[in-house]
C-alpha positions as CSV (number, residue, x, y, z in Angstrom):
1,M,-5.2,-10.1,-20.5
2,P,-4.4,-11.7,-17.2
3,Q,-6.3,-9.6,-14.2
4,H,-3.6,-9.6,-11.0
5,A,-5.6,-7.5,-8.2
6,Q,-7.5,-9.4,-5.8
7,K,-8.9,-6.5,-3.8
8,V,-7.7,-3.4,-3.0
9,G,-5.9,-3.8,0.0
10,N,-5.0,-0.8,1.3
11,V,-4.7,3.0,0.5
12,L,-2.0,4.5,1.6
13,I,-2.2,8.3,3.6
14,P,1.3,9.0,4.4
15,V,1.7,11.3,7.7
16,D,4.8,12.6,9.1
17,D,3.3,11.6,12.8
18,L,1.9,8.4,13.4
19,D,0.5,9.2,17.3
20,K,-1.0,12.5,15.7
21,A,-2.6,10.8,12.8
22,I,-4.3,7.8,14.6
23,A,-5.7,10.5,17.3
24,F,-7.5,11.9,14.2
25,Y,-8.6,9.3,11.9
26,A,-9.2,6.7,15.0
27,E,-10.7,9.4,17.8
28,T,-11.6,12.2,15.6
29,L,-12.9,10.0,12.6
30,G,-13.9,6.8,14.5
31,L,-11.8,4.6,12.3
32,A,-11.2,1.2,14.5
33,V,-7.6,0.4,14.9
34,K,-7.0,-3.1,13.3
35,F,-2.8,-3.0,14.3
36,R,-0.1,-1.4,14.8
37,D,4.0,-1.5,14.0
38,G,5.7,1.1,16.0
39,D,6.3,4.2,14.5
40,R,5.9,3.0,10.7
41,F,2.6,1.6,10.0
42,A,-1.0,2.0,11.4
43,A,-3.9,-0.4,9.5
44,L,-7.4,1.1,10.5
45,D,-10.8,-0.6,9.4
46,G,-12.3,1.7,6.7
47,G,-14.8,-0.8,6.0
48,G,-14.0,-3.1,3.0
49,V,-11.0,-1.7,2.5
50,T,-7.7,-0.6,5.4
51,V,-6.9,3.0,5.7
52,A,-2.9,2.6,6.3
53,L,-1.1,5.1,7.7
54,V,2.0,5.1,6.7
55,A,5.5,7.1,7.8
56,G,9.3,7.1,7.6
57,P,10.4,4.0,5.4
58,E,7.0,2.8,5.1
59,Q,5.5,5.9,2.6
60,V,6.8,3.8,-0.7
61,A,4.8,5.7,-3.0
62,G,6.3,8.8,-1.5
63,A,4.4,11.4,0.1
64,I,1.3,11.1,-1.9
65,T,-1.6,9.5,-1.0
66,A,-1.8,5.9,-3.3
67,P,-4.3,2.3,-3.7
68,S,-2.2,-0.6,-2.6
69,Y,-3.5,-3.5,-4.5
70,K,-3.3,-7.3,-3.2
71,V,-1.8,-9.3,-6.1
72,G,-1.1,-13.2,-5.9
73,D,2.3,-13.2,-8.5
74,I,3.9,-9.8,-8.4
75,E,6.3,-10.9,-10.5
76,A,4.1,-11.1,-13.2
77,A,1.7,-8.3,-12.0
78,V,4.4,-6.0,-12.6
79,S,5.4,-7.3,-15.9
80,D,1.5,-7.5,-17.4
81,L,0.5,-3.7,-16.2
82,T,4.4,-2.6,-17.3
83,A,3.9,-3.9,-21.0
84,A,0.2,-2.3,-20.8
85,G,1.9,0.9,-20.3
86,A,2.7,1.3,-16.4
87,E,6.1,3.0,-15.1
88,L,7.8,0.8,-12.6
89,V,9.0,3.2,-9.9
90,D,10.3,0.8,-7.2
91,G,10.9,-2.9,-6.5
92,P,9.6,-5.2,-6.5
93,E,11.3,-5.5,-3.1
94,A,10.6,-7.0,0.2
95,G,9.1,-5.2,2.7
96,P,8.4,-6.2,6.5
97,H,5.2,-8.1,5.9
98,E,5.1,-8.1,1.9
99,T,7.0,-7.5,-1.2
100,R,5.4,-4.9,-2.9
101,A,6.4,-2.4,-6.4
102,V,5.1,0.9,-7.4
103,L,4.1,2.1,-10.3
104,R,2.5,4.7,-12.5
105,D,-0.5,4.2,-14.6
106,P,-0.6,5.4,-17.9
107,S,-1.8,8.5,-16.4
108,G,0.9,9.1,-14.0
109,N,-1.1,7.9,-10.9
110,V,0.7,6.2,-8.3
111,L,-0.2,2.5,-7.4
112,V,1.2,-0.4,-5.2
113,L,0.9,-3.8,-5.8
114,Y,1.9,-6.1,-2.7
115,S,2.0,-9.7,-2.1
116,P,2.5,-11.4,1.4
117,L,5.4,-12.8,2.4
118,A,6.1,-16.7,2.3
119,P,5.7,-18.2,5.5
120,A,9.4,-18.5,7.1
C-alpha cells in the first residue's frame, strides 16, 4: 500500500475570532506566531507541528479540530485512502496556499490532506 503522508503539517483549530484566539494561544499559552493571513488563518509554532487557527472559509473541516497531513500527490492520496475505506467529504480543491481535501477515516474522524500549490 502506498504511503502518502510526508508529515503531520498542521492541527486545524476552528476559531470565531482570530485576534482573541491569537491572544490566547500566543500570549497566554506561549506559542510563537509564525505568520498570519488576515482574519482567516494564523500559524503558530507547536514545536514540530503547526497549530493552525482557522476562521471563516478556512474552517475546511467544519467546526471541529482536525489534523492536516502534507502529501506529495493529493489526487493519488485521496484515491488510495477512499479505496481503503475513507469517505471523501470535500475536494480536492485549491485554497489560497495549497490544494486540500477533507476526508473521514473509517471510524468517522475528520482529516485534511494538503499539497502546496505549484509555483505560478
